[in-house]
C-alpha positions as YAML, in Angstrom:
chain: A
units: angstrom
residues:
- id: 1
  name: MET
  ca: [135.36, 55.61, 122.44]
- id: 2
  name: ALA
  ca: [134.50, 58.87, 124.15]
- id: 3
  name: ILE
  ca: [132.81, 61.91, 122.63]
- id: 4
  name: GLN
  ca: [135.41, 64.66, 122.43]
- id: 5
  name: ARG
  ca: [135.73, 68.19, 121.16]
- id: 6
  name: THR
  ca: [138.69, 69.38, 119.16]
- id: 7
  name: PHE
  ca: [139.78, 72.64, 117.60]
- id: 8
  name: SER
  ca: [140.24, 73.18, 113.87]
- id: 9
  name: ILE
  ca: [141.37, 76.04, 111.65]
- id: 10
  name: ILE
  ca: [140.75, 76.32, 107.94]
- id: 11
  name: LYS
  ca: [143.85, 78.30, 107.02]
- id: 12
  name: PRO
  ca: [144.31, 81.32, 104.71]
- id: 13
  name: ASP
  ca: [145.42, 79.31, 101.68]
- id: 14
  name: ALA
  ca: [142.14, 77.37, 101.78]
- id: 15
  name: THR
  ca: [139.77, 80.26, 102.55]
- id: 16
  name: LYS
  ca: [141.38, 82.29, 99.77]
- id: 17
  name: ARG
  ca: [140.54, 79.48, 97.34]
- id: 18
  name: ASN
  ca: [136.96, 79.19, 98.65]
- id: 19
  name: LEU
  ca: [137.45, 75.65, 100.02]
- id: 20
  name: THR
  ca: [135.68, 76.11, 103.37]
- id: 21
  name: GLY
  ca: [132.58, 74.12, 102.39]
- id: 22
  name: ALA
  ca: [134.56, 71.27, 100.83]
- id: 23
  name: ILE
  ca: [136.74, 70.97, 103.93]
- id: 24
  name: VAL
  ca: [133.80, 71.07, 106.35]
- id: 25
  name: ALA
  ca: [132.08, 68.40, 104.23]
- id: 26
  name: LYS
  ca: [135.10, 66.10, 104.74]
- id: 27
  name: PHE
  ca: [134.91, 66.56, 108.53]
- id: 28
  name: GLU
  ca: [131.18, 65.88, 108.54]
- id: 29
  name: ALA
  ca: [131.52, 62.84, 106.28]
- id: 30
  name: ALA
  ca: [133.98, 61.41, 108.82]
- id: 31
  name: GLY
  ca: [131.40, 61.73, 111.59]
- id: 32
  name: LEU
  ca: [132.56, 65.01, 113.12]
- id: 33
  name: ARG
  ca: [129.99, 67.69, 113.88]
- id: 34
  name: VAL
  ca: [130.68, 71.44, 113.81]
- id: 35
  name: VAL
  ca: [129.51, 72.84, 117.18]
- id: 36
  name: ALA
  ca: [131.05, 76.30, 116.74]
- id: 37
  name: SER
  ca: [132.41, 78.16, 113.73]
- id: 38
  name: LYS
  ca: [133.38, 81.67, 112.73]
- id: 39
  name: ARG
  ca: [135.36, 83.41, 110.04]
- id: 40
  name: ILE
  ca: [137.91, 85.86, 111.43]
- id: 41
  name: HIS
  ca: [140.98, 87.77, 110.30]
- id: 42
  name: LEU
  ca: [143.86, 87.47, 112.77]
- id: 43
  name: SER
  ca: [146.44, 90.15, 113.32]
- id: 44
  name: VAL
  ca: [150.09, 89.10, 113.32]
- id: 45
  name: ALA
  ca: [150.11, 89.66, 117.11]
- id: 46
  name: GLN
  ca: [147.06, 87.41, 117.64]
- id: 47
  name: ALA
  ca: [148.62, 84.69, 115.48]
- id: 48
  name: GLY
  ca: [151.80, 85.08, 117.53]
- id: 49
  name: VAL
  ca: [149.96, 84.44, 120.79]
- id: 50
  name: PHE
  ca: [148.18, 81.41, 119.35]
- id: 51
  name: TYR
  ca: [151.41, 79.91, 117.96]
- id: 52
  name: ALA
  ca: [153.60, 80.94, 120.93]
- id: 53
  name: VAL
  ca: [154.62, 77.29, 121.41]
- id: 54
  name: HIS
  ca: [156.64, 77.67, 118.18]
- id: 55
  name: LYS
  ca: [158.23, 81.01, 119.11]
- id: 56
  name: GLU
  ca: [161.79, 79.65, 119.13]
- id: 57
  name: ARG
  ca: [161.45, 77.83, 115.81]
- id: 58
  name: PRO
  ca: [162.83, 79.37, 112.63]
- id: 59
  name: PHE
  ca: [159.45, 79.31, 110.86]
- id: 60
  name: TYR
  ca: [157.55, 81.20, 113.62]
- id: 61
  name: GLY
  ca: [157.58, 84.67, 112.01]
- id: 62
  name: GLU
  ca: [156.64, 83.33, 108.60]
- id: 63
  name: LEU
  ca: [153.85, 81.25, 110.17]
- id: 64
  name: CYS
  ca: [152.39, 84.29, 111.98]
- id: 65
  name: GLU
  ca: [152.54, 86.40, 108.82]
- id: 66
  name: PHE
  ca: [150.85, 83.64, 106.81]
- id: 67
  name: MET
  ca: [148.07, 83.15, 109.38]
- id: 68
  name: ALA
  ca: [147.35, 86.89, 109.28]
- id: 69
  name: SER
  ca: [147.47, 87.13, 105.48]
- id: 70
  name: GLU
  ca: [143.81, 86.24, 104.80]
- id: 71
  name: PRO
  ca: [140.72, 85.33, 106.82]
- id: 72
  name: ILE
  ca: [140.58, 81.94, 108.53]
- id: 73
  name: VAL
  ca: [137.71, 79.80, 109.78]
- id: 74
  name: VAL
  ca: [138.06, 78.64, 113.38]
- id: 75
  name: GLN
  ca: [135.81, 75.85, 114.53]
- id: 76
  name: VAL
  ca: [135.10, 73.31, 117.21]
- id: 77
  name: LEU
  ca: [134.44, 69.78, 116.04]
- id: 78
  name: GLU
  ca: [132.74, 67.12, 118.15]
- id: 79
  name: GLY
  ca: [132.49, 63.37, 117.79]
- id: 80
  name: GLU
  ca: [133.80, 60.02, 118.92]
- id: 81
  name: ASP
  ca: [137.56, 60.26, 119.41]
- id: 82
  name: ALA
  ca: [137.38, 63.65, 117.66]
- id: 83
  name: ILE
  ca: [141.03, 64.61, 118.13]
- id: 84
  name: ALA
  ca: [142.38, 61.49, 116.41]
- id: 85
  name: LYS
  ca: [139.60, 61.51, 113.80]
- id: 86
  name: ASN
  ca: [140.29, 65.15, 112.91]
- id: 87
  name: ARG
  ca: [144.02, 64.45, 112.50]
- id: 88
  name: GLU
  ca: [143.24, 61.42, 110.34]
- id: 89
  name: VAL
  ca: [140.95, 63.46, 108.07]
- id: 90
  name: MET
  ca: [143.52, 66.28, 107.81]
- id: 91
  name: GLY
  ca: [146.36, 63.95, 106.76]
- id: 92
  name: ALA
  ca: [150.11, 64.35, 107.22]
- id: 93
  name: THR
  ca: [151.52, 67.88, 107.49]
- id: 94
  name: ASN
  ca: [153.51, 67.33, 104.31]
- id: 95
  name: PRO
  ca: [150.89, 66.89, 101.57]
- id: 96
  name: ALA
  ca: [153.28, 64.68, 99.61]
- id: 97
  name: GLU
  ca: [153.13, 62.20, 102.51]
- id: 98
  name: ALA
  ca: [149.38, 62.56, 103.20]
- id: 99
  name: ALA
  ca: [147.06, 59.65, 102.48]
- id: 100
  name: GLU
  ca: [144.73, 59.78, 99.49]
- id: 101
  name: GLY
  ca: [141.41, 61.39, 100.27]
- id: 102
  name: THR
  ca: [142.72, 63.52, 103.15]
- id: 103
  name: ILE
  ca: [142.29, 67.29, 103.23]
- id: 104
  name: ARG
  ca: [145.99, 67.99, 102.89]
- id: 105
  name: LYS
  ca: [146.45, 65.53, 100.02]
- id: 106
  name: GLU
  ca: [143.59, 67.15, 98.10]
- id: 107
  name: PHE
  ca: [143.93, 70.83, 99.01]
- id: 108
  name: ALA
  ca: [147.32, 71.73, 100.52]
- id: 109
  name: LEU
  ca: [149.70, 73.79, 98.41]
- id: 110
  name: SER
  ca: [152.83, 73.00, 100.44]
- id: 111
  name: ILE
  ca: [154.01, 72.00, 103.93]
- id: 112
  name: GLY
  ca: [153.49, 75.60, 105.07]
- id: 113
  name: GLU
  ca: [150.27, 76.23, 103.17]
- id: 114
  name: ASN
  ca: [148.63, 73.01, 104.25]
- id: 115
  name: SER
  ca: [145.02, 74.25, 104.48]
- id: 116
  name: VAL
  ca: [144.13, 73.11, 108.03]
- id: 117
  name: HIS
  ca: [145.24, 73.00, 111.64]
- id: 118
  name: GLY
  ca: [143.96, 70.62, 114.29]
- id: 119
  name: SER
  ca: [144.63, 70.11, 117.97]
- id: 120
  name: ASP
  ca: [147.07, 67.33, 118.83]
- id: 121
  name: ALA
  ca: [145.82, 66.44, 122.34]
- id: 122
  name: GLU
  ca: [142.95, 67.04, 124.78]
- id: 123
  name: ASP
  ca: [144.77, 69.72, 126.77]
- id: 124
  name: THR
  ca: [145.78, 71.54, 123.60]
- id: 125
  name: ALA
  ca: [142.22, 71.34, 122.26]
- id: 126
  name: LYS
  ca: [140.83, 72.93, 125.43]
- id: 127
  name: GLU
  ca: [143.39, 75.76, 125.31]
- id: 128
  name: GLU
  ca: [142.88, 76.40, 121.60]
- id: 129
  name: ILE
  ca: [139.08, 76.36, 121.87]
- id: 130
  name: ALA
  ca: [139.20, 78.79, 124.81]
- id: 131
  name: TYR
  ca: [141.44, 81.19, 122.84]
- id: 132
  name: PHE
  ca: [138.79, 81.67, 120.15]
- id: 133
  name: PHE
  ca: [135.41, 80.77, 121.68]
- id: 134
  name: SER
  ca: [133.43, 81.60, 124.79]
- id: 135
  name: GLY
  ca: [131.31, 78.88, 126.36]
- id: 136
  name: LEU
  ca: [128.18, 80.57, 124.98]
- id: 137
  name: GLU
  ca: [129.40, 79.98, 121.43]
- id: 138
  name: LEU
  ca: [129.72, 76.20, 121.81]
- id: 139
  name: VAL
  ca: [126.34, 74.89, 120.78]
- id: 140
  name: GLY
  ca: [126.34, 71.12, 120.54]
...
């Protein structure tokens, strides 16, 4: 397996409930290392650019409003097969379908307020990382 980097967001529903440390601990326990992290507060417009791939979907506006509702924590995770490992640790988007012990099973409030986001592929990870971090901020 190759060492990869992936992008992760701890979403507003989780930061509002002070779950950042518990969520990071789950990533670290799974062998992922945080190589960049910052707490930010997106505007609706910034969220719209980030989620532009969903612009034609009915939930797009609600998603952008939600992502701008509270601070988020954006981070870059590194490890063996990091993209797949991150998605495994997050669990299914619908918390009712997520496996026991996953972030979404433990912390998500609903399908929409599901506590975390993670890149789904290498190309996506590179784009998402570049949106939030400069090369100087990635300190492995």
